[in-house]
N, CA, C and O atoms as a GROMACS GRO file, in nm:
protein
  488
    1MET      N    1  -9.650   8.961  -1.597
    1MET     CA    2  -9.666   9.012  -1.732
    1MET      C    3  -9.800   9.084  -1.739
    1MET      O    4  -9.901   9.033  -1.690
    2THR      N    5  -9.802   9.202  -1.798
    2THR     CA    6  -9.925   9.274  -1.819
    2THR      C    7  -9.939   9.301  -1.968
    2THR      O    8  -9.840   9.319  -2.039
    3GLU      N    9 -10.063   9.302  -2.014
    3GLU     CA   10 -10.088   9.327  -2.156
    3GLU      C   11 -10.172   9.453  -2.168
    3GLU      O   12 -10.265   9.474  -2.090
    4THR      N   13 -10.140   9.535  -2.263
    4THR     CA   14 -10.216   9.655  -2.292
    4THR      C   15 -10.290   9.631  -2.423
    4THR      O   16 -10.232   9.650  -2.530
    5PRO      N   17 -10.418   9.588  -2.417
    5PRO     CA   18 -10.490   9.548  -2.537
    5PRO      C   19 -10.498   9.656  -2.644
    5PRO      O   20 -10.490   9.626  -2.763
    6ALA      N   21 -10.515   9.783  -2.602
    6ALA     CA   22 -10.531   9.889  -2.700
    6ALA      C   23 -10.413   9.898  -2.795
    6ALA      O   24 -10.430   9.925  -2.914
    7SER      N   25 -10.295   9.876  -2.744
    7SER     CA   26 -10.178   9.889  -2.830
    7SER      C   27 -10.111   9.755  -2.858
    7SER      O   28 -10.007   9.749  -2.924
    8ALA      N   29 -10.171   9.648  -2.807
    8ALA     CA   30 -10.117   9.512  -2.827
    8ALA      C   31  -9.972   9.503  -2.780
    8ALA      O   32  -9.887   9.448  -2.849
    9VAL      N   33  -9.947   9.557  -2.663
    9VAL     CA   34  -9.813   9.554  -2.605
    9VAL      C   35  -9.816   9.467  -2.480
    9VAL      O   36  -9.894   9.492  -2.388
   10ALA      N   37  -9.732   9.366  -2.477
   10ALA     CA   38  -9.715   9.284  -2.357
   10ALA      C   39  -9.591   9.334  -2.285
   10ALA      O   40  -9.486   9.353  -2.346
   11VAL      N   41  -9.603   9.356  -2.154
   11VAL     CA   42  -9.492   9.406  -2.074
   11VAL      C   43  -9.446   9.296  -1.979
   11VAL      O   44  -9.527   9.238  -1.906
   12VAL      N   45  -9.317   9.269  -1.982
   12VAL     CA   46  -9.256   9.170  -1.893
   12VAL      C   47  -9.157   9.241  -1.804
   12VAL      O   48  -9.064   9.306  -1.852
   13ALA      N   49  -9.176   9.230  -1.672
   13ALA     CA   50  -9.081   9.286  -1.577
   13ALA      C   51  -8.991   9.173  -1.528
   13ALA      O   52  -9.040   9.071  -1.480
   14TRP      N   53  -8.861   9.192  -1.541
   14TRP     CA   54  -8.765   9.088  -1.502
   14TRP      C   55  -8.679   9.137  -1.386
   14TRP      O   56  -8.628   9.249  -1.389
   15ALA      N   57  -8.664   9.052  -1.285
   15ALA     CA   58  -8.578   9.084  -1.171
   15ALA      C   59  -8.470   8.977  -1.162
   15ALA      O   60  -8.499   8.858  -1.174
   16GLY      N   61  -8.348   9.018  -1.141
   16GLY     CA   62  -8.237   8.925  -1.129
   16GLY      C   63  -8.155   8.915  -1.256
   16GLY      O   64  -8.176   8.990  -1.351
   17ASP      N   65  -8.062   8.821  -1.255
   17ASP     CA   66  -7.972   8.806  -1.370
   17ASP      C   67  -8.046   8.753  -1.493
   17ASP      O   68  -8.143   8.678  -1.483
   18LEU      N   69  -7.996   8.795  -1.607
   18LEU     CA   70  -8.049   8.750  -1.736
   18LEU      C   71  -7.956   8.642  -1.788
   18LEU      O   72  -7.845   8.671  -1.833
   19GLY      N   73  -8.000   8.520  -1.782
   19GLY     CA   74  -7.918   8.411  -1.831
   19GLY      C   75  -7.886   8.310  -1.725
   19GLY      O   76  -7.954   8.301  -1.623
   20GLY      N   77  -7.780   8.234  -1.749
   20GLY     CA   78  -7.740   8.129  -1.656
   20GLY      C   79  -7.852   8.031  -1.632
   20GLY      O   80  -7.918   7.986  -1.727
   21ALA      N   81  -7.874   7.997  -1.507
   21ALA     CA   82  -7.977   7.900  -1.470
   21ALA      C   83  -8.118   7.953  -1.498
   21ALA      O   84  -8.213   7.875  -1.507
   22ARG      N   85  -8.132   8.084  -1.513
   22ARG     CA   86  -8.265   8.144  -1.534
   22ARG      C   87  -8.296   8.170  -1.681
   22ARG      O   88  -8.402   8.224  -1.713
   23ALA      N   89  -8.206   8.132  -1.771
   23ALA     CA   90  -8.227   8.158  -1.914
   23ALA      C   91  -8.354   8.091  -1.965
   23ALA      O   92  -8.428   8.150  -2.043
   24GLY      N   93  -8.380   7.968  -1.922
   24GLY     CA   94  -8.500   7.897  -1.967
   24GLY      C   95  -8.627   7.967  -1.923
   24GLY      O   96  -8.722   7.976  -2.000
   25ALA      N   97  -8.629   8.015  -1.800
   25ALA     CA   98  -8.747   8.087  -1.750
   25ALA      C   99  -8.768   8.216  -1.828
   25ALA      O  100  -8.882   8.251  -1.860
   26LEU      N  101  -8.661   8.286  -1.858
   26LEU     CA  102  -8.671   8.409  -1.936
   26LEU      C  103  -8.723   8.379  -2.076
   26LEU      O  104  -8.809   8.450  -2.127
   27ARG      N  105  -8.671   8.273  -2.137
   27ARG     CA  106  -8.716   8.234  -2.272
   27ARG      C  107  -8.866   8.204  -2.273
   27ARG      O  108  -8.937   8.251  -2.361
   28GLU      N  109  -8.913   8.128  -2.176
   28GLU     CA  110  -9.056   8.093  -2.170
   28GLU      C  111  -9.142   8.216  -2.145
   28GLU      O  112  -9.249   8.230  -2.205
   29LEU      N  113  -9.098   8.304  -2.058
   29LEU     CA  114  -9.172   8.425  -2.029
   29LEU      C  115  -9.184   8.515  -2.152
   29LEU      O  116  -9.291   8.568  -2.180
   30LEU      N  117  -9.074   8.532  -2.224
   30LEU     CA  118  -9.077   8.615  -2.345
   30LEU      C  119  -9.158   8.550  -2.456
   30LEU      O  120  -9.226   8.620  -2.532
   31ALA      N  121  -9.152   8.419  -2.468
   31ALA     CA  122  -9.233   8.349  -2.568
   31ALA      C  123  -9.381   8.367  -2.539
   31ALA      O  124  -9.461   8.390  -2.630
   32GLY      N  125  -9.419   8.356  -2.412
   32GLY     CA  126  -9.558   8.379  -2.373
   32GLY      C  127  -9.602   8.521  -2.401
   32GLY      O  128  -9.714   8.544  -2.446
   33ALA      N  129  -9.514   8.616  -2.375
   33ALA     CA  130  -9.546   8.756  -2.403
   33ALA      C  131  -9.564   8.778  -2.552
   33ALA      O  132  -9.652   8.854  -2.594
   34ALA      N  133  -9.482   8.714  -2.633
   34ALA     CA  134  -9.493   8.728  -2.779
   34ALA      C  135  -9.625   8.671  -2.829
   34ALA      O  136  -9.681   8.721  -2.927
   35ARG      N  137  -9.675   8.569  -2.763
   35ARG     CA  138  -9.804   8.512  -2.802
   35ARG      C  139  -9.922   8.601  -2.761
   35ARG      O  140 -10.029   8.593  -2.821
   36SER      N  141  -9.902   8.685  -2.659
   36SER     CA  142 -10.014   8.764  -2.607
   36SER      C  143 -10.017   8.907  -2.660
   36SER      O  144 -10.117   8.976  -2.642
   37GLY      N  145  -9.912   8.952  -2.724
   37GLY     CA  146  -9.912   9.089  -2.774
   37GLY      C  147  -9.830   9.099  -2.901
   37GLY      O  148  -9.740   9.019  -2.924
   38ARG      N  149  -9.860   9.198  -2.982
   38ARG     CA  150  -9.783   9.218  -3.105
   38ARG      C  151  -9.641   9.262  -3.071
   38ARG      O  152  -9.544   9.214  -3.130
   39HIS      N  153  -9.631   9.353  -2.975
   39HIS     CA  154  -9.501   9.405  -2.930
   39HIS      C  155  -9.476   9.358  -2.787
   39HIS      O  156  -9.569   9.326  -2.713
   40VAL      N  157  -9.348   9.354  -2.750
   40VAL     CA  158  -9.310   9.316  -2.614
   40VAL      C  159  -9.213   9.420  -2.559
   40VAL      O  160  -9.119   9.461  -2.627
   41VAL      N  161  -9.238   9.462  -2.435
   41VAL     CA  162  -9.146   9.549  -2.363
   41VAL      C  163  -9.090   9.467  -2.248
   41VAL      O  164  -9.165   9.415  -2.165
   42LEU      N  165  -8.958   9.456  -2.244
   42LEU     CA  166  -8.891   9.386  -2.134
   42LEU      C  167  -8.836   9.493  -2.040
   42LEU      O  168  -8.741   9.564  -2.072
   43ASP      N  169  -8.899   9.502  -1.923
   43ASP     CA  170  -8.860   9.601  -1.823
   43ASP      C  171  -8.744   9.544  -1.742
   43ASP      O  172  -8.759   9.444  -1.672
   44LEU      N  173  -8.629   9.608  -1.753
   44LEU     CA  174  -8.506   9.561  -1.690
   44LEU      C  175  -8.464   9.644  -1.570
   44LEU      O  176  -8.348   9.641  -1.529
   45ALA      N  177  -8.558   9.719  -1.512
   45ALA     CA  178  -8.525   9.806  -1.400
   45ALA      C  179  -8.463   9.730  -1.283
   45ALA      O  180  -8.379   9.784  -1.212
   46ASP      N  181  -8.503   9.605  -1.262
   46ASP     CA  182  -8.451   9.526  -1.152
   46ASP      C  183  -8.363   9.410  -1.199
   46ASP      O  184  -8.340   9.315  -1.124
   47ALA      N  185  -8.315   9.420  -1.322
   47ALA     CA  186  -8.234   9.311  -1.378
   47ALA      C  187  -8.089   9.323  -1.332
   47ALA      O  188  -8.042   9.431  -1.295
   48GLY      N  189  -8.022   9.210  -1.334
   48GLY     CA  190  -7.881   9.207  -1.295
   48GLY      C  191  -7.791   9.195  -1.417
   48GLY      O  192  -7.798   9.277  -1.509
   49VAL      N  193  -7.709   9.094  -1.416
   49VAL     CA  194  -7.608   9.072  -1.518
   49VAL      C  195  -7.670   9.008  -1.642
   49VAL      O  196  -7.760   8.924  -1.632
   50LEU      N  197  -7.622   9.049  -1.759
   50LEU     CA  198  -7.662   8.988  -1.886
   50LEU      C  199  -7.545   8.903  -1.935
   50LEU      O  200  -7.441   8.956  -1.973
   51ASP      N  201  -7.564   8.770  -1.933
   51ASP     CA  202  -7.456   8.682  -1.977
   51ASP      C  203  -7.486   8.631  -2.119
   51ASP      O  204  -7.591   8.664  -2.173
   52PRO      N  205  -7.397   8.553  -2.179
   52PRO     CA  206  -7.420   8.506  -2.316
   52PRO      C  207  -7.550   8.427  -2.335
   52PRO      O  208  -7.614   8.439  -2.439
   53ASP      N  209  -7.588   8.348  -2.235
   53ASP     CA  210  -7.715   8.275  -2.246
   53ASP      C  211  -7.833   8.371  -2.250
   53ASP      O  212  -7.925   8.354  -2.330
   54GLY      N  213  -7.830   8.471  -2.165
   54GLY     CA  214  -7.936   8.571  -2.164
   54GLY      C  215  -7.940   8.652  -2.292
   54GLY      O  216  -8.048   8.683  -2.343
   55LEU      N  217  -7.824   8.685  -2.344
   55LEU     CA  218  -7.816   8.758  -2.470
   55LEU      C  219  -7.876   8.676  -2.583
   55LEU      O  220  -7.948   8.729  -2.668
   56ALA      N  221  -7.848   8.548  -2.585
   56ALA     CA  222  -7.905   8.459  -2.688
   56ALA      C  223  -8.057   8.454  -2.676
   56ALA      O  224  -8.127   8.452  -2.778
   57VAL      N  225  -8.108   8.451  -2.554
   57VAL     CA  226  -8.254   8.451  -2.533
   57VAL      C  227  -8.315   8.579  -2.588
   57VAL      O  228  -8.418   8.575  -2.654
   58LEU      N  229  -8.251   8.693  -2.562
   58LEU     CA  230  -8.304   8.821  -2.613
   58LEU      C  231  -8.306   8.823  -2.765
   58LEU      O  232  -8.403   8.868  -2.825
   59VAL      N  233  -8.199   8.776  -2.827
   59VAL     CA  234  -8.192   8.776  -2.973
   59VAL      C  235  -8.300   8.684  -3.032
   59VAL      O  236  -8.368   8.720  -3.128
   60ARG      N  237  -8.317   8.566  -2.974
   60ARG     CA  238  -8.421   8.474  -3.022
   60ARG      C  239  -8.561   8.533  -3.002
   60ARG      O  240  -8.646   8.522  -3.091
   61ALA      N  241  -8.584   8.594  -2.887
   61ALA     CA  242  -8.714   8.654  -2.861
   61ALA      C  243  -8.742   8.768  -2.958
   61ALA      O  244  -8.855   8.784  -3.006
   62ARG      N  245  -8.640   8.847  -2.988
   62ARG     CA  246  -8.657   8.956  -3.086
   62ARG      C  247  -8.698   8.899  -3.221
   62ARG      O  248  -8.787   8.952  -3.286
   63GLN      N  249  -8.632   8.790  -3.262
   63GLN     CA  250  -8.666   8.728  -3.390
   63GLN      C  251  -8.809   8.674  -3.388
   63GLN      O  252  -8.882   8.688  -3.486
   64GLN      N  253  -8.849   8.612  -3.277
   64GLN     CA  254  -8.984   8.558  -3.268
   64GLN      C  255  -9.088   8.669  -3.279
   64GLN      O  256  -9.184   8.657  -3.355
   65VAL      N  257  -9.070   8.777  -3.204
   65VAL     CA  258  -9.165   8.888  -3.207
   65VAL      C  259  -9.170   8.950  -3.347
   65VAL      O  260  -9.278   8.984  -3.397
   66ARG      N  261  -9.056   8.963  -3.408
   66ARG     CA  262  -9.048   9.025  -3.541
   66ARG      C  263  -9.113   8.938  -3.649
   66ARG      O  264  -9.189   8.988  -3.732
   67HIS      N  265  -9.082   8.808  -3.647
   67HIS     CA  266  -9.131   8.720  -3.754
   67HIS      C  267  -9.275   8.675  -3.733
   67HIS      O  268  -9.351   8.667  -3.829
   68GLU      N  269  -9.313   8.647  -3.610
   68GLU     CA  270  -9.448   8.597  -3.586
   68GLU      C  271  -9.551   8.708  -3.574
   68GLU      O  272  -9.667   8.689  -3.611
   69ASN      N  273  -9.511   8.824  -3.523
   69ASN     CA  274  -9.607   8.931  -3.494
   69ASN      C  275  -9.585   9.057  -3.576
   69ASN      O  276  -9.666   9.149  -3.571
   70ASP      N  277  -9.476   9.062  -3.653
   70ASP     CA  278  -9.436   9.185  -3.720
   70ASP      C  279  -9.426   9.297  -3.616
   70ASP      O  280  -9.466   9.411  -3.641
   71GLY      N  281  -9.372   9.261  -3.499
   71GLY     CA  282  -9.363   9.356  -3.389
   71GLY      C  283  -9.220   9.383  -3.348
   71GLY      O  284  -9.126   9.347  -3.418
   72ARG      N  285  -9.206   9.447  -3.233
   72ARG     CA  286  -9.076   9.483  -3.180
   72ARG      C  287  -9.061   9.437  -3.036
   72ARG      O  288  -9.158   9.435  -2.960
   73LEU      N  289  -8.939   9.400  -3.002
   73LEU     CA  290  -8.902   9.374  -2.863
   73LEU      C  291  -8.822   9.495  -2.817
   73LEU      O  292  -8.713   9.521  -2.867
   74CYS      N  293  -8.878   9.568  -2.721
   74CYS     CA  294  -8.812   9.688  -2.668
   74CYS      C  295  -8.761   9.659  -2.527
   74CYS      O  296  -8.818   9.576  -2.456
   75LEU      N  297  -8.656   9.727  -2.489
   75LEU     CA  298  -8.600   9.716  -2.356
   75LEU      C  299  -8.625   9.847  -2.282
   75LEU      O  300  -8.608   9.955  -2.339
   76SER      N  301  -8.664   9.836  -2.156
   76SER     CA  302  -8.680   9.958  -2.076
   76SER      C  303  -8.595   9.949  -1.951
   76SER      O  304  -8.581   9.843  -1.890
   77ALA      N  305  -8.539  10.062  -1.915
   77ALA     CA  306  -8.459  10.080  -1.793
   77ALA      C  307  -8.343   9.981  -1.777
   77ALA      O  308  -8.322   9.929  -1.668
   78PRO      N  309  -8.268   9.954  -1.885
   78PRO     CA  310  -8.153   9.865  -1.868
   78PRO      C  311  -8.042   9.934  -1.791
   78PRO      O  312  -8.026  10.056  -1.798
   79SER      N  313  -7.965   9.856  -1.719
   79SER     CA  314  -7.851   9.912  -1.645
   79SER      C  315  -7.740   9.950  -1.742
   79SER      O  316  -7.741   9.912  -1.859
   80ARG      N  317  -7.645  10.024  -1.691
   80ARG     CA  318  -7.528  10.062  -1.773
   80ARG      C  319  -7.454   9.936  -1.818
   80ARG      O  320  -7.402   9.930  -1.929
   81LEU      N  321  -7.449   9.835  -1.730
   81LEU     CA  322  -7.381   9.710  -1.764
   81LEU      C  323  -7.449   9.640  -1.883
   81LEU      O  324  -7.382   9.592  -1.974
   82ILE      N  325  -7.582   9.635  -1.881
   82ILE     CA  326  -7.655   9.572  -1.991
   82ILE      C  327  -7.635   9.653  -2.120
   82ILE      O  328  -7.614   9.595  -2.226
   83LEU      N  329  -7.640   9.784  -2.110
   83LEU     CA  330  -7.616   9.868  -2.228
   83LEU      C  331  -7.476   9.846  -2.284
   83LEU      O  332  -7.456   9.845  -2.406
   84THR      N  333  -7.379   9.828  -2.196
   84THR     CA  334  -7.242   9.804  -2.239
   84THR      C  335  -7.230   9.672  -2.313
   84THR      O  336  -7.161   9.663  -2.415
   85VAL      N  337  -7.296   9.568  -2.262
   85VAL     CA  338  -7.295   9.438  -2.330
   85VAL      C  339  -7.356   9.451  -2.469
   85VAL      O  340  -7.300   9.402  -2.567
   86LEU      N  341  -7.470   9.517  -2.480
   86LEU     CA  342  -7.536   9.534  -2.611
   86LEU      C  343  -7.446   9.613  -2.705
   86LEU      O  344  -7.436   9.580  -2.824
   87HIS      N  345  -7.382   9.716  -2.654
   87HIS     CA  346  -7.293   9.797  -2.738
   87HIS      C  347  -7.172   9.716  -2.784
   87HIS      O  348  -7.136   9.719  -2.901
   88THR      N  349  -7.111   9.644  -2.691
   88THR     CA  350  -6.993   9.564  -2.723
   88THR      C  351  -7.024   9.459  -2.829
   88THR      O  352  -6.942   9.432  -2.917
   89MET      N  353  -7.141   9.400  -2.820
   89MET     CA  354  -7.182   9.297  -2.916
   89MET      C  355  -7.246   9.358  -3.042
   89MET      O  356  -7.292   9.286  -3.130
   90ARG      N  357  -7.248   9.490  -3.048
   90ARG     CA  358  -7.305   9.564  -3.162
   90ARG      C  359  -7.452   9.530  -3.184
   90ARG      O  360  -7.499   9.520  -3.297
   91LEU      N  361  -7.524   9.512  -3.073
   91LEU     CA  362  -7.666   9.478  -3.080
   91LEU      C  363  -7.757   9.592  -3.036
   91LEU      O  364  -7.879   9.577  -3.042
   92GLU      N  365  -7.702   9.705  -2.993
   92GLU     CA  366  -7.789   9.812  -2.947
   92GLU      C  367  -7.891   9.857  -3.052
   92GLU      O  368  -8.003   9.891  -3.014
   93PRO      N  369  -7.857   9.858  -3.182
   93PRO     CA  370  -7.959   9.898  -3.279
   93PRO      C  371  -8.074   9.797  -3.294
   93PRO      O  372  -8.181   9.831  -3.344
   94ALA      N  373  -8.052   9.674  -3.251
   94ALA     CA  374  -8.155   9.570  -3.266
   94ALA      C  375  -8.269   9.585  -3.167
   94ALA      O  376  -8.379   9.535  -3.192
   95PHE      N  377  -8.244   9.654  -3.056
   95PHE     CA  378  -8.344   9.665  -2.950
   95PHE      C  379  -8.374   9.811  -2.920
   95PHE      O  380  -8.291   9.879  -2.859
   96PRO      N  381  -8.491   9.862  -2.961
   96PRO     CA  382  -8.526   9.997  -2.918
   96PRO      C  383  -8.521  10.001  -2.766
   96PRO      O  384  -8.582   9.918  -2.699
   97THR      N  385  -8.449  10.097  -2.712
   97THR     CA  386  -8.421  10.101  -2.569
   97THR      C  387  -8.470  10.232  -2.510
   97THR      O  388  -8.446  10.340  -2.565
   98PHE      N  389  -8.540  10.222  -2.396
   98PHE     CA  390  -8.604  10.338  -2.335
   98PHE      C  391  -8.563  10.350  -2.189
   98PHE      O  392  -8.526  10.252  -2.125
   99ALA      N  393  -8.571  10.471  -2.138
   99ALA     CA  394  -8.537  10.497  -1.998
   99ALA      C  395  -8.637  10.433  -1.903
   99ALA      O  396  -8.601  10.396  -1.791
  100ASP      N  397  -8.764  10.420  -1.945
  100ASP     CA  398  -8.864  10.360  -1.858
  100ASP      C  399  -8.971  10.289  -1.940
  100ASP      O  400  -8.981  10.306  -2.061
  101ARG      N  401  -9.049  10.208  -1.870
  101ARG     CA  402  -9.152  10.124  -1.932
  101ARG      C  403  -9.258  10.208  -2.003
  101ARG      O  404  -9.296  10.176  -2.116
  102SER      N  405  -9.306  10.313  -1.939
  102SER     CA  406  -9.414  10.391  -1.998
  102SER      C  407  -9.371  10.457  -2.129
  102SER      O  408  -9.452  10.469  -2.221
  103SER      N  409  -9.247  10.500  -2.139
  103SER     CA  410  -9.198  10.559  -2.265
  103SER      C  411  -9.198  10.456  -2.377
  103SER      O  412  -9.233  10.488  -2.490
  104ALA      N  413  -9.159  10.334  -2.345
  104ALA     CA  414  -9.158  10.228  -2.447
  104ALA      C  415  -9.300  10.196  -2.493
  104ALA      O  416  -9.324  10.183  -2.613
  105VAL      N  417  -9.392  10.183  -2.399
  105VAL     CA  418  -9.532  10.151  -2.435
  105VAL      C  419  -9.592  10.263  -2.518
  105VAL      O  420  -9.661  10.238  -2.617
  106ARG      N  421  -9.566  10.389  -2.478
  106ARG     CA  422  -9.618  10.502  -2.555
  106ARG      C  423  -9.561  10.503  -2.697
  106ARG      O  424  -9.635  10.525  -2.793
  107TRP      N  425  -9.432  10.478  -2.710
  107TRP     CA  426  -9.367  10.479  -2.842
  107TRP      C  427  -9.426  10.371  -2.932
  107TRP      O  428  -9.448  10.393  -3.051
  108LEU      N  429  -9.450  10.254  -2.875
  108LEU     CA  430  -9.506  10.144  -2.955
  108LEU      C  431  -9.650  10.168  -2.995
  108LEU      O  432  -9.694  10.126  -3.102
  109GLY      N  433  -9.724  10.238  -2.909
  109GLY     CA  434  -9.867  10.256  -2.934
  109GLY      C  435  -9.902  10.384  -3.008
  109GLY      O  436 -10.015  10.400  -3.053
  110ALA      N  437  -9.806  10.474  -3.023
  110ALA     CA  438  -9.836  10.604  -3.083
  110ALA      C  439  -9.771  10.617  -3.219
  110ALA      O  440  -9.679  10.543  -3.255
  111GLY      N  441  -9.822  10.711  -3.293
  111GLY     CA  442  -9.763  10.740  -3.423
  111GLY      C  443  -9.658  10.847  -3.412
  111GLY      O  444  -9.538  10.820  -3.426
  112ASP      N  445  -9.702  10.969  -3.387
  112ASP     CA  446  -9.609  11.082  -3.384
  112ASP      C  447  -9.606  11.147  -3.246
  112ASP      O  448  -9.695  11.125  -3.164
  113GLY      N  449  -9.505  11.226  -3.224
  113GLY     CA  450  -9.499  11.307  -3.104
  113GLY      C  451  -9.449  11.235  -2.980
  113GLY      O  452  -9.443  11.295  -2.872
  114THR      N  453  -9.413  11.110  -2.993
  114THR     CA  454  -9.361  11.038  -2.876
  114THR      C  455  -9.210  11.046  -2.876
  114THR      O  456  -9.148  11.051  -2.982
  115PRO      N  457  -9.151  11.048  -2.760
  115PRO     CA  458  -9.005  11.053  -2.756
  115PRO      C  459  -8.943  10.933  -2.826
  115PRO      O  460  -8.992  10.820  -2.812
  116ALA      N  461  -8.838  10.957  -2.898
  116ALA     CA  462  -8.767  10.847  -2.966
  116ALA      C  463  -8.693  10.764  -2.861
  116ALA      O  464  -8.659  10.815  -2.754
  117PRO      N  465  -8.669  10.638  -2.893
  117PRO     CA  466  -8.591  10.557  -2.799
  117PRO      C  467  -8.447  10.606  -2.791
  117PRO      O  468  -8.403  10.688  -2.872
  118LEU      N  469  -8.376  10.556  -2.691
  118LEU     CA  470  -8.236  10.592  -2.679
  118LEU      C  471  -8.162  10.556  -2.806
  118LEU      O  472  -8.074  10.630  -2.851
  119TRP      N  473  -8.196  10.441  -2.864
  119TRP     CA  474  -8.145  10.404  -2.995
  119TRP      C  475  -8.231  10.295  -3.056
  119TRP      O  476  -8.297  10.219  -2.986
  120THR      N  477  -8.231  10.289  -3.187
  120THR     CA  478  -8.302  10.186  -3.262
  120THR      C  479  -8.248  10.185  -3.404
  120THR      O  480  -8.190  10.283  -3.451
  121ALA      N  481  -8.269  10.074  -3.470
  121ALA     CA  482  -8.224  10.062  -3.609
  121ALA      C  483  -8.333  10.110  -3.702
  121ALA      O  484  -8.401  10.030  -3.765
  122GLY      N  485  -8.350  10.238  -3.710
  122GLY     CA  486  -8.446  10.300  -3.800
  122GLY      C  487  -8.576  10.243  -3.793
  122GLY      O  488  -8.666  10.286  -3.865
   0.00000   0.00000   0.00000
């Protein structure tokens, strides 16, 4: 996990499947990131499958970041499979989603002129 103090963004890079036996580790990692930064970027470039346990962890982490920090949980570089799960569950608007980590960090730290995420709920 890396933190960018200037913009209060904590970045978490995750490798492997999201959920299953690793759901607890993901939950703890995202909770720690929420404590260290206003916003959290979850880099999914090396992530595998997103199962229901992992999806529940993401939703809870989003709520924690939003309620405790008035911040956002953004996803960067999700696979087509992860995007399909979010779309199927009608959750894509809940997570600002970016092609890469640096775009997400720039969007969170900047006011104008930054590329918009792939999607977000206004």
